[in-house]
KEZAGU-635669 format. One line per 2 residues: number of its first residue (from 1); their letters; for each residue z, x, y of C-alpha. Coordinates in Angstrom, 2 decimals. Layout:
NUM) A) Z,X,Y; ...
This chain:
1) MV) 86.52,-2.60,-188.39; 86.07,-0.95,-191.85
3) YF) 84.54,-2.93,-194.74; 84.77,-1.94,-198.38
5) YC) 82.35,-3.23,-200.98; 83.44,-3.63,-204.54
7) PD) 80.95,-4.97,-207.18; 83.74,-6.10,-209.42
9) EA) 85.58,-7.99,-206.68; 85.99,-11.12,-208.77
11) KL) 87.77,-9.19,-211.44; 90.47,-7.73,-208.98
13) PI) 93.88,-9.30,-209.21; 95.76,-10.86,-206.27
15) VD) 98.23,-8.00,-206.26; 95.49,-5.56,-205.31
17) YV) 94.46,-7.82,-202.45; 98.00,-7.98,-201.18
19) AA) 98.33,-4.18,-201.38; 95.03,-3.73,-199.55
21) MA) 96.11,-6.17,-196.83; 99.35,-4.25,-196.35
23) IF) 97.37,-1.07,-195.71; 94.45,-2.30,-193.54
25) SP) 96.12,-5.00,-191.39; 98.01,-2.53,-189.06
27) QL) 94.86,-0.52,-188.68; 92.93,-3.65,-187.79
29) ES) 95.53,-4.57,-185.17; 95.34,-1.09,-183.67
31) YT) 91.57,-1.29,-183.42; 91.80,-4.71,-181.84
33) WG) 94.33,-3.50,-179.23; 92.20,-0.43,-178.46
35) CQ) 89.10,-2.53,-177.93; 90.93,-4.84,-175.55
37) EL) 92.23,-1.89,-173.53; 88.76,-0.39,-173.34
39) EK) 87.34,-3.69,-172.10; 90.02,-3.85,-169.40
41) HI) 89.31,-0.25,-168.42; 85.57,-0.94,-168.24
43) VD) 86.20,-3.92,-165.97; 88.45,-1.79,-163.70
45) VQ) 85.92,1.02,-163.56; 83.14,-1.41,-162.67
47) SN) 85.23,-2.92,-159.87; 86.07,0.59,-158.61
49) ME) 82.43,1.59,-158.72; 81.47,-1.49,-156.71
51) AY) 84.18,-0.64,-154.15; 82.98,2.97,-154.00
53) EE) 79.39,1.81,-153.54; 80.42,-0.49,-150.69
55) AV) 82.43,2.33,-149.11; 79.52,4.71,-149.48
57) MD) 77.21,2.17,-147.90; 79.65,1.71,-145.03
59) TS) 80.34,5.43,-144.46; 76.99,6.95,-145.38
61) PP) 75.08,8.69,-142.57; 72.60,6.53,-140.66
63) IF) 69.72,8.59,-141.95; 70.60,7.70,-145.56
65) QD) 70.95,4.05,-144.65; 67.58,4.16,-142.93
67) YL) 66.14,5.81,-145.99; 67.46,3.09,-148.28
69) TS) 66.22,0.29,-146.04; 62.85,1.76,-145.03
71) DD) 59.43,1.37,-146.59; 57.46,4.00,-148.50
73) DN) 55.78,5.63,-145.44; 59.03,6.04,-143.57
75) RE) 60.72,7.27,-146.71; 58.21,10.14,-146.97
77) RL) 58.92,11.13,-143.36; 62.67,10.90,-143.96
79) EQ) 62.34,12.93,-147.14; 60.56,15.69,-145.19
81) LL) 63.24,15.49,-142.48; 65.98,15.76,-145.10
83) KI) 64.20,18.72,-146.64; 64.05,20.39,-143.21
85) IK) 67.77,19.68,-142.67; 68.55,21.00,-146.13
87) TH) 66.51,24.15,-145.48; 68.21,24.63,-142.10
89) SR) 71.65,24.18,-143.64; 70.83,26.58,-146.45
91) LS) 69.44,29.20,-144.05; 72.39,28.76,-141.65
93) TK) 74.79,29.20,-144.54; 72.85,32.22,-145.70
95) AD) 72.95,33.67,-142.15; 76.71,33.15,-142.02
97) WY) 76.99,34.82,-145.40; 74.93,37.76,-144.13
99) KW) 77.18,38.04,-141.04; 80.27,37.95,-143.21
101) RH) 78.79,40.56,-145.52; 77.78,42.75,-142.53
103) QI) 81.31,42.51,-141.11; 82.79,43.48,-144.47
105) IT) 80.38,46.42,-144.72; 81.28,47.49,-141.15
107) DL) 85.00,47.35,-141.92; 84.47,49.20,-145.17
109) QT) 82.34,51.78,-143.35; 85.12,52.36,-140.77
111) SA) 87.71,52.69,-143.50; 85.39,54.96,-145.46
113) DE) 84.84,57.16,-142.39; 88.60,57.46,-141.84
115) HL) 89.21,58.33,-145.47; 86.30,60.77,-145.35
117) KK) 87.87,62.53,-142.36; 91.19,62.67,-144.18
119) LE) 89.45,64.05,-147.25; 87.69,66.65,-145.10
121) ND) 91.04,67.65,-143.58; 92.58,67.83,-147.03
123) NA) 89.62,69.90,-148.18; 90.11,72.30,-145.25
125) IL) 93.83,72.60,-146.04; 93.09,73.15,-149.73
127) TE) 90.48,75.76,-148.79; 93.01,77.60,-146.63
129) LE) 95.58,77.40,-149.42; 93.00,78.63,-151.90
131) ES) 92.10,81.55,-149.64; 95.76,82.42,-149.06
133) VA) 96.47,82.13,-152.77; 93.40,84.23,-153.56
135) AV) 94.69,86.89,-151.16; 98.20,86.87,-152.63
137) LP) 97.34,86.24,-156.28; 96.14,89.78,-157.20
139) AA) 99.31,91.34,-155.83; 101.40,88.68,-157.57
141) RE) 99.58,89.34,-160.83; 100.17,93.08,-160.48
143) EY) 103.83,92.46,-159.73; 104.02,90.11,-162.70
145) AL) 102.45,92.78,-164.95; 104.95,95.34,-163.67
147) LE) 107.83,92.95,-164.28; 106.50,92.24,-167.77
149) AE) 106.33,95.98,-168.48; 109.81,96.48,-167.06
151) LA) 111.08,93.57,-169.14; 109.53,95.09,-172.25
153) KE) 111.26,98.38,-171.49; 114.56,96.60,-170.92
155) LE) 114.17,94.69,-174.19; 113.36,97.93,-175.95
157) SV) 116.47,99.51,-174.41; 118.57,96.52,-175.49
159) AK) 117.19,96.80,-179.02; 118.02,100.51,-179.11
161) LK) 121.53,99.76,-177.81; 122.00,97.20,-180.57
163) EC) 120.92,99.77,-183.15; 123.29,102.48,-181.87
165) DQ) 126.95,102.92,-182.79; 128.98,100.07,-181.29
167) EV) 132.16,102.12,-181.06; 130.40,104.77,-178.98
169) LA) 128.87,102.01,-176.85; 132.29,100.46,-176.26
171) GL) 133.65,103.85,-175.18; 130.77,104.31,-172.77
173) MV) 131.37,100.85,-171.31; 135.02,101.74,-170.70
175) EI) 133.96,104.94,-168.95; 131.46,102.99,-166.81
177) TD) 134.21,100.55,-165.82; 136.46,103.44,-164.78
179) QN) 133.64,105.01,-162.81; 132.92,101.68,-161.06
181) AA) 136.58,101.43,-160.05; 136.43,104.99,-158.69
183) IE) 133.23,104.15,-156.78; 134.90,101.08,-155.22
185) GY) 137.78,103.30,-154.12; 135.34,105.74,-152.55
187) KS) 133.59,102.86,-150.77; 136.88,101.65,-149.26
189) DI) 137.65,105.21,-148.12; 134.19,105.47,-146.55
191) AE) 134.63,102.10,-144.77; 138.01,103.21,-143.40
193) AN) 136.50,106.50,-142.26; 133.63,104.62,-140.55
195) AR) 136.14,102.38,-138.78; 138.06,105.42,-137.53
197) LS) 134.76,106.96,-136.42; 133.83,103.77,-134.49
199) RA) 137.21,103.76,-132.73; 136.82,107.43,-131.89
201) QA) 133.31,106.81,-130.49; 134.56,103.89,-128.37
203) KL) 137.38,106.06,-127.05; 134.86,108.81,-126.32
205) EE) 132.68,106.35,-124.37; 135.69,105.25,-122.31
207) VE) 136.56,108.86,-121.57; 132.94,109.56,-120.60
209) AE) 132.93,106.53,-118.28; 136.18,107.67,-116.64
211) RT) 134.74,111.16,-116.33; 131.56,109.80,-114.71
213) ST) 133.50,107.62,-112.23; 135.79,110.54,-111.40
215) LD) 132.81,112.81,-110.77; 131.22,110.13,-108.56
217) AI) 134.45,109.77,-106.58; 134.65,113.54,-106.20
219) SA) 131.03,113.66,-105.03; 131.64,110.86,-102.53
221) AR) 134.78,112.56,-101.24; 132.93,115.85,-100.86
223) AH) 130.08,114.13,-99.04; 132.61,112.43,-96.74
225) CD) 134.31,115.75,-96.08; 130.96,117.43,-95.42
227) AH) 130.01,114.65,-93.01; 133.24,115.04,-91.04
229) KG) 133.20,118.81,-90.93; 132.78,120.04,-87.40
231) VT) 133.52,116.64,-85.82; 135.43,117.24,-82.59
233) RN) 137.63,114.92,-80.59; 134.90,114.50,-78.00
235) EV) 132.48,113.42,-80.74; 135.00,110.85,-81.96
237) FR) 135.43,109.38,-78.47; 131.66,109.34,-77.98
239) LK) 131.12,107.40,-81.22; 133.96,105.06,-80.32
241) GQ) 132.35,104.39,-76.95; 129.02,103.64,-78.60
243) FE) 130.71,101.25,-81.03; 132.48,99.41,-78.18
245) AL) 129.21,99.22,-76.24; 127.43,97.70,-79.23
247) AD) 130.30,95.23,-79.73; 130.11,94.18,-76.05
249) MH) 126.33,93.84,-76.23; 126.42,91.61,-79.31
251) KW) 129.68,89.90,-78.19; 131.35,90.53,-81.56
253) QI) 134.72,92.24,-82.05; 136.79,92.90,-85.17
255) LR) 140.32,91.50,-84.96; 141.64,92.06,-88.47
257) II) 140.38,93.13,-91.89; 142.41,92.62,-95.07
259) PE) 141.27,92.04,-98.68; 141.95,88.29,-98.35
261) KV) 140.13,87.62,-95.06; 138.23,89.05,-92.12
263) EL) 138.98,87.87,-88.55; 136.28,88.29,-85.90
265) QY) 136.03,87.34,-82.23; 132.85,86.17,-80.54
267) DT) 132.70,86.65,-76.78; 136.15,85.94,-75.32
269) YL) 136.89,82.49,-76.63; 135.74,81.98,-80.26
271) KV) 137.54,83.17,-83.39; 135.87,83.30,-86.81
273) TV) 137.93,83.65,-89.99; 136.04,84.46,-93.21
275) GC) 137.96,84.03,-96.46; 137.39,86.91,-98.88
277) DQ) 138.14,88.03,-102.39; 138.65,91.79,-102.25
279) LE) 136.60,91.91,-99.02; 133.79,89.86,-100.63
281) PT) 133.19,86.68,-98.54; 133.83,83.41,-100.36
283) PG) 131.06,80.79,-99.79; 132.32,77.93,-97.65
285) AV) 135.59,79.67,-96.71; 134.74,80.06,-93.02
287) DV) 136.87,78.69,-90.17; 135.69,78.57,-86.54
289) AY) 138.07,77.80,-83.67; 138.68,78.56,-80.01
291) LD) 141.26,81.20,-79.15; 142.69,79.33,-76.13
293) GP) 140.52,76.23,-75.97; 136.98,75.86,-74.62
295) PK) 136.05,78.24,-71.77; 136.17,77.18,-68.14
297) CD) 132.39,77.14,-67.99; 132.45,74.08,-70.27
299) QK) 133.94,71.81,-67.61; 132.21,68.59,-66.64
301) PL) 129.38,67.76,-66.85; 128.98,70.45,-69.58
303) SL) 132.15,69.59,-71.49; 130.16,68.61,-74.60
305) FG) 129.32,72.27,-75.21; 132.88,72.89,-76.42
307) QL) 132.49,70.76,-79.55; 128.76,71.58,-79.85
309) RI) 129.55,75.27,-80.47; 131.95,74.40,-83.33
311) DS) 129.67,71.81,-84.98; 126.58,74.01,-84.65
313) AY) 128.46,76.94,-86.18; 129.25,75.00,-89.36
315) DS) 125.68,73.63,-89.41; 124.19,77.13,-89.20
317) LK) 126.30,78.29,-92.16; 124.67,75.63,-94.37
319) AV) 121.46,77.67,-94.28; 123.24,80.65,-95.89
321) SA) 122.97,80.30,-99.67; 125.82,81.19,-102.00
323) SS) 123.86,84.12,-103.45; 123.34,85.68,-99.99
325) FT) 126.73,84.75,-98.51; 127.63,88.15,-97.09
327) LH) 129.55,89.04,-93.94; 126.34,90.34,-92.38
329) NV) 124.47,87.06,-92.97; 127.42,84.97,-91.72
331) VR) 127.67,86.98,-88.48; 123.91,86.86,-87.96
333) AL) 123.70,83.07,-88.51; 126.58,82.35,-86.12
335) GD) 125.37,84.87,-83.54; 121.82,83.47,-83.48
337) RW) 123.04,79.89,-83.06; 125.61,80.72,-80.35
339) TS) 123.10,82.90,-78.48; 120.66,79.98,-78.31
341) IS) 123.46,77.66,-77.13; 124.51,80.20,-74.47
343) LL) 120.94,80.46,-73.14; 120.67,76.67,-72.95
345) HV) 124.09,76.57,-71.27; 122.79,78.94,-68.57
347) EL) 119.75,76.70,-67.99; 121.94,73.61,-67.57
349) NL) 124.31,75.50,-65.25; 121.36,76.29,-63.00
351) LK) 120.16,72.68,-63.19; 123.53,71.18,-62.24
353) IR) 123.66,73.27,-59.05; 120.93,71.16,-57.46
355) FP) 120.86,67.96,-59.49; 123.68,65.75,-60.83
357) LE) 123.75,65.75,-64.63; 124.95,63.45,-67.37
359) LS) 125.10,64.69,-70.99; 125.30,62.81,-74.30
361) TI) 125.03,63.87,-77.93; 122.19,63.12,-80.38
363) DG) 121.35,64.19,-83.95; 124.88,63.54,-85.17
365) GL) 126.48,65.68,-82.49; 124.16,68.66,-83.07
367) GL) 121.77,67.81,-80.22; 122.03,66.99,-76.50
369) SV) 120.39,64.49,-74.21; 120.48,65.67,-70.56
371) QA) 119.82,63.24,-67.71; 119.25,64.68,-64.23
373) MV) 119.16,62.51,-61.09; 116.37,63.47,-58.67
375) LL) 116.19,61.93,-55.18; 112.72,61.73,-53.68
377) RA) 113.73,61.24,-50.06; 110.19,61.53,-48.76
379) VN) 109.17,58.35,-50.60; 112.64,56.71,-50.69
381) TK) 112.81,56.80,-54.49; 115.34,57.85,-57.12
383) VF) 114.35,58.81,-60.66; 116.20,59.95,-63.77
385) VT) 114.64,62.88,-65.63; 115.75,63.04,-69.28
387) FK) 115.46,66.09,-71.53; 116.24,65.77,-75.24
389) FT) 117.30,68.91,-77.07; 117.37,68.19,-80.79
391) RD) 119.16,70.27,-83.40; 116.00,72.26,-84.14
393) VI) 115.37,72.93,-80.45; 118.94,74.12,-79.79
395) SS) 119.02,76.33,-82.90; 115.85,78.17,-81.77
397) WP) 116.04,78.02,-77.98; 113.90,79.05,-76.12
399) SR) 111.25,79.62,-78.81; 110.83,75.84,-79.29
401) LS) 110.24,74.90,-75.67; 106.97,73.22,-76.61
403) VV) 108.70,70.48,-78.64; 111.30,69.45,-76.03
405) EY) 111.07,65.71,-75.38; 111.25,64.56,-71.75
407) DV) 110.91,61.31,-69.83; 111.05,60.07,-66.23
409) KR) 112.55,56.69,-65.35; 112.38,55.16,-61.86
411) IY) 115.65,53.64,-60.62; 114.36,52.32,-57.32
413) GT) 111.30,52.87,-55.17; 107.61,52.11,-55.60
415) VE) 106.05,55.39,-56.71; 104.53,55.89,-60.15
417) VG) 106.21,58.29,-62.59; 102.94,59.62,-64.02
419) PA) 102.68,62.57,-61.59; 106.29,63.51,-62.37
421) LQ) 105.56,63.66,-66.10; 102.48,65.79,-65.40
423) VI) 104.56,68.19,-63.30; 107.05,68.68,-66.15
425) KD) 104.23,69.18,-68.64; 102.57,71.81,-66.41
427) RF) 105.82,73.74,-65.94; 106.56,73.75,-69.66
429) SE) 103.02,74.90,-70.48; 103.45,77.90,-68.15
431) AT) 106.68,79.05,-69.84; 106.76,81.88,-72.39
433) LS) 109.50,83.50,-74.45; 110.00,86.14,-71.76
435) KN) 109.41,83.91,-68.71; 111.41,80.72,-69.03
437) HG) 114.50,81.33,-66.89; 115.30,78.29,-64.75
439) IL) 112.58,76.16,-66.35; 114.60,72.92,-66.18
441) MD) 115.56,73.42,-62.53; 111.95,74.36,-61.67
443) AC) 110.63,71.22,-63.38; 112.95,68.92,-61.40
445) SN) 112.30,70.80,-58.13; 108.54,70.57,-58.66
447) IR) 108.89,66.79,-59.09; 110.50,66.60,-55.66
449) HA) 107.72,68.74,-54.15; 105.02,66.65,-55.86
451) YT) 106.09,63.54,-53.92; 106.48,65.33,-50.57
453) P) 103.61,64.52,-48.17
């Protein structure tokens, strides 16, 4: 509320009072309303403070409540306890801050080390570049100086040309153009002459090659003539006899030779046809067949040998690579395999003379399982002796005698088969590459003798 003092108040007219009331009454109302609002706000704040105090009393830690309700002695103890708690909290916070700061420093140190390594690498690269530039820079500067000098000379020449007579210069330019055209014509003539020279040189090389081949053919013909000079008819028949003897010894004979194929005969019953391209064997183009069917020696119980020879022949050719597929290698592969089969065939022929046999195939038709029946009359027993000749054994017979599998099975009787197995083992251990004829028959015969009292 604002009060105004006027010493001459009694002398003021009513109009001035009315005017003053019109001015100060709204202000008085505003002050009154503001005071009322402030009183209400003070009351609300006091009530809120009381509520907050009650809430604080309800939710304050027990130690604070004890402090407020305790006497002076206990309050001193609680104050010391609170100071200890405060110190512990401050130190714990400080320790956490130190850990955080140490972690940040560690991370920054790692990053700094990485950047330092990168800077060192960059420094090494810059050093190399600086050294390379230092090595090249003198030469570049010299070249730059030479170019500058040459440029100065060229500019001087251009200035002199500008100062000379332009008509004479134009005439010289025309002459230079004509000379350039003439030079281009000469270049085309030279290129054409070089092309003709290249063709002539190529033709000369072809003629030289033909000449060389002709001279080689003449030399070969002369050598052939020299080799056949003085050859008599008796010499021809002698060489023919030697050739036939070698063919009979190795069991190979030539039936037909043409550029497309070569036909050979092995022994008296097998025919081998090798497909060729200008007498060069084609890999895989080999056909093996019997001339008139399997031989009579392949009758039962050895009838499986008929198909075994064919299958083994194709199997042996798989070992001949395409790069070494020559007629010599084909004949050698087939001859080695069939020779091994023939030797095994002889052994089984001897075995079947004294013991009944039964044959079956193994290893996909490339091996044989031979079962021989042996009667031990002295002990009234019958056993089956089984020999297994795998593909590897047949392909290298008799060099792989040591890996032949054998077994003895009793059909009836009471004797043990252990001695029989030992007899077979002893006979096989005695065999060598030169002394193995009749080994299968000897093994079965020795079994019979082993059980004879």
